[in-house]
Structure formats: C-alpha cells, structure tokens
C-alpha positions as CSV (number, residue, x, y, z in Angstrom):
1,X,-9.2,-18.4,9.0
2,X,-12.5,-18.8,10.8
3,X,-15.6,-20.3,9.1
4,X,-17.4,-17.0,9.5
5,X,-14.7,-15.0,7.8
6,X,-14.5,-17.6,5.0
7,X,-18.2,-17.4,4.5
8,X,-18.1,-13.6,4.2
9,X,-15.3,-13.9,1.6
10,X,-17.3,-16.1,-0.6
11,X,-20.7,-14.4,-0.2
12,X,-19.6,-10.8,-1.1
13,X,-16.1,-10.2,-2.5
14,X,-15.8,-6.6,-1.0
15,X,-17.1,-7.7,2.4
16,X,-14.7,-10.6,2.2
17,X,-11.8,-8.3,1.6
18,X,-12.8,-6.1,4.5
19,X,-13.1,-9.2,6.8
20,X,-9.8,-10.5,5.6
21,X,-8.0,-7.1,6.4
22,X,-9.6,-6.9,9.8
23,X,-8.8,-10.5,10.6
24,X,-5.2,-10.0,9.6
25,X,-5.0,-7.2,12.2
26,X,-6.6,-9.3,14.9
27,X,-9.8,-7.4,14.8
28,X,-8.1,-4.0,15.4
29,X,-10.0,-1.7,13.1
30,X,-7.6,1.3,13.7
31,X,-4.6,-0.8,12.8
32,X,-6.4,-2.0,9.6
33,X,-7.3,1.5,8.6
34,X,-3.8,2.7,9.4
35,X,-2.3,0.0,7.1
36,X,-4.7,0.9,4.3
37,X,-3.9,4.6,4.6
38,X,-0.1,3.7,4.4
39,X,-0.9,1.7,1.3
40,X,-2.7,4.7,-0.2
41,X,0.3,7.0,0.5
42,X,2.7,4.5,-1.0
43,X,0.6,4.0,-4.2
44,X,0.2,7.8,-4.6
45,X,4.0,8.1,-4.5
46,X,4.4,5.3,-7.0
47,X,1.8,7.1,-9.3
48,X,3.8,10.4,-9.0
49,X,7.0,8.6,-10.0
50,X,5.3,6.9,-12.9
51,X,3.8,10.2,-14.0
52,X,7.2,11.8,-14.0
53,X,8.7,9.0,-16.1
54,X,6.0,8.8,-18.7
55,X,6.2,10.9,-21.8
56,X,3.1,12.7,-23.0
57,X,3.4,11.1,-26.4
58,X,3.3,7.7,-24.7
59,X,0.0,8.5,-23.0
60,X,-1.4,10.8,-25.7
61,X,-2.0,13.5,-23.2
62,X,-3.6,11.4,-20.5
63,X,-2.6,12.4,-17.0
64,X,-3.3,10.2,-13.9
65,X,-5.8,11.3,-11.4
66,X,-4.9,11.2,-7.7
67,X,-8.5,11.4,-6.5
68,X,-11.7,9.7,-7.4
69,X,-13.9,11.6,-9.7
C-alpha cells in the first residue's frame, strides 16, 4: 500500500475505505463500482433470505428495509 493511500486511510475513515477499494482494483473506478454493486446485490439477496426465515414474533413486527430512508 502506498504512503498516500495509507495517509488517506488514517485521516478520514470513509475516504480511506474508498482509497482502499480503488487501490485494490488498480485505480479502475468502473471495476471498483462494479464490485460494490455486486456486493449490494448479494447483501439484498441475503436480507431477503433472512426476512423469509424470521418469524414476526421474533422481530416484534419489524421488517427490514431494502432502501435508505
């Protein structure tokens, strides 16, 4: 990891995560965004599976939200 990327990681955690993702993909922003979108799709599927397996008594009526509110 380069010193510039390491500095970004420690100065601002969110910027550090962004720098880490982009660095992992060799600076290719489209590849980085594509990977993140794949992760979102996977997590949404996992959330749907968990929702189907939960009883409403276990969650006291709470339902997961798939979008930010």
